[in-house]
N, C-alpha and C positions, 0 to 999 in steps of 0.2 A: 504493500499499500504506499509506504513512504517513498519507495523507489519510483512509483508512478507519479507521486506528487513532485519529486525532484525533477523527473523527466518533463512534466508539464511546465514546471518553472523554467527549465532550460529552453523549451520550445517557445514559451511566452517571451523569455528574454531575447531570443533570436528574433522573434517577430517584432518586438519593440525596437531593437537595434535596426532592423530593416526599415521600419517606419521612420525612425529618426534619421537614418541614413538617407532615405528618399526625401525627407523634409529638407535636410541640409543641402542635398544635391539640387533639389528644386529651387531652394532659395539662392544657391550659387548661380544657377542658370538664369534665374530672374534678375540677379544683379548684373550679369553679363548682358542680358537682353536690355536691361534698363540703361546701361552705359551706351549700347548701340543706339537705342531709341533717343537718348539725350544728345547724340552727336549733332552739333550745330555749326553753322557757318554764316558769314555775313559779307556783304559788299558795300563799301562806302562809296557813294556816287559823287563824282566831281564833274564840273563842266570843263571846257577847254582852257579856262583860266586857272584851274586848280581849286575853285571854290567848292566846299562841301555842301551839297544840296539834297542829299538823301541817304537812306540806308535801307538795304534789303536783308532780311534775316531769314535763314533757312533752318528748320528744325526737323530732324528725322524722327518720324513717328511710325514705327513698324514698317508697313509697306508703302507709306505715303510720306511726302514732305510737306510740312506746313510752311507757307511763304507769307511773310508780312512785309509790306512795302510802305515807306513813308518818303515822299518826294516833293520838293518845292522847286520854284524857278521855272515852272511850265506855264505855257499859255493855256487858257481855258479850252477844254475839249479832251478828246481821246488821244492817247499816245501809245505807239508800239513799244513793247517791253519784252526783252528776250535775254536768254543766256546765250552768249556767243562762245565759239570754240576756243579762241585764243591759242591756236595750235600751229601757227605758221610763222617761224622766226624771221622769215624773209620780209615780213611786214612790220617787224618790231614785236615787242612783247608787252602785254598789259595795255594800259590806257595812255596812248600818246596822242597829243593834239598840239597844233601850233596856231595860236590866234592870228598869226600873220598870214596864214594860208586860208583858202576858201573852206567853208564849213563842211562841204562834202568830202573833205579829206580828214576830218577829225575822227580819231579813234578807229581808223581802218586797221590798226594793229591788233584789234580784238577779233579780226577775221569774221567769217560768216557765222550763221546760227549753229549751235551745238546740235549735231545729228549723228546717228550711227550708220546710216547708209546713204541712199540716193533720194531720200524723201524731199519733196518740195514743201514750201512753206505752208504752215497750217498743221503739218505732220512732223515737224522737227521735234526732237526731244527737248530742245531749249525754248520752244514757243510757249508763251504764257499769256494770260488774259490782259486786255488793255488796261492801262492806267487812265483814270478819268479825273480831271479837275473841273469842278462844276462851272457852269457858264458865268456865275457871278463871282468866281474866284479871281484872285490877282496873282502876280508872280511871287508874292509872299505867302500865298495860301498853300496848304499841303494836300497833295493827292495821296490817298491811302488805299491800300487793298490788302485783303487777307483771303487766302484760298489754299486748297490742298491739291497736290498733283502726284501722280504715280509715274510720270514720264521719266523721272530721274531720281536717283538717290543723292543725298548730300555728298557722299564720297565721289560721285561721278562728276561733280561740277566744281570741286575745289581746284583753284588755279585757273579756272575759266573766267569769263567776264560778263557782267550784266550791263546792257545798253538800254537807255531810254531814248526814243526817237522823237523827232520834231512833229511828226504827223500821226494820224490814225493808221492802224494796221488793218488791211482788208482781209486778212486770213485766206487769201486766194478765193474768196467767195464772190467771184465775178463771172456771171454766166455769159461767156463769150460765144458769139455766133451771129447769124444773119437774121434771126427771128425778130419780130416786132417787140418782144419782151427781152431781147438780149442786147449785148454791146459789141461793137467792133473796136478792137484795140487800135489806138492811134499809132502804135509802133511796137516792134518786137522788143525794144528796150523796156517798155512798160510791162510787157508780159514777163520778161526776164526778172525785173525788179520784184514783181508780184510773186513769182515762183521762189525767189531767193529770200525775200524779207517782208513780204506783204506791202511793198512799195510805201514804207512808212517814213520816208524822208531821211534827212540828215541825222547823225548821231549826236545827241545833245549832251548826254551824261554817261559816264562810264565808271565802273568799279570792279576790281578783281575780287573774286570769291576767296575768302580766307576762313580757316577753321577758327571756332571760338571755344570748343569744348575739348 
C-alpha cells in the first residue's frame, strides 16, 4: 500500500514538473515573441533644406505592422506616401537633395518604391495609403495617419527610405482606353510615371528607416 502511495507521489511529481516546465517554456516563448512583436523603427522626415517636418513610426505586431505618421509642411490635399528601396548606390545613399537644383532631382537617391518583383504601382510592397491635410489646413498644420499593413515587416524596411510626394497618388486607378468613360493618356511618360509611382509628383520629404527597439 505504501509503495503504491510512493509511486503515485512520484508520478504526480513528474506531472507537476512537466506542467511547470511547460509553463516556463511557454513563458520563455512568449517573451521571445513579445520582443519580436515590440520591434520598432522610425523615419525622421526632412525637406530638401534639412528641416525636420515629420516622423513615421513602425511597430511590428505579429503578422502586421502598425504605421503612425505625423507630417507638416504640406499643402492642403492628398499626398503620395511610400517606402522607397534605397538600394542603388549609383544614385547616392539615403536622402540627398540640393536646393540649388530643380525639385524633380530631390531625393532621387532613395530610388524607386520598395518591391520584391516586377509589380507596378499600387501593388508594390512599399505602397501605403495617402496622407491627407484637410483643405482648411496650413503649412503649419499636421497631416496624421494610422493604419496597419501586412505588405512588409519592420525588418524588411530598415535602411530603406520613406518619401512624401508633392501630389496625390493615383494608385494606377486610371481606366485607360477609347471608351466614353475612359481616358486617353497624353503621353507614354504619364503612363510610365503612373506605373512607377502613381504619378505623385516631386519628392518633398525624405527619411531613412532606423530601428528604435
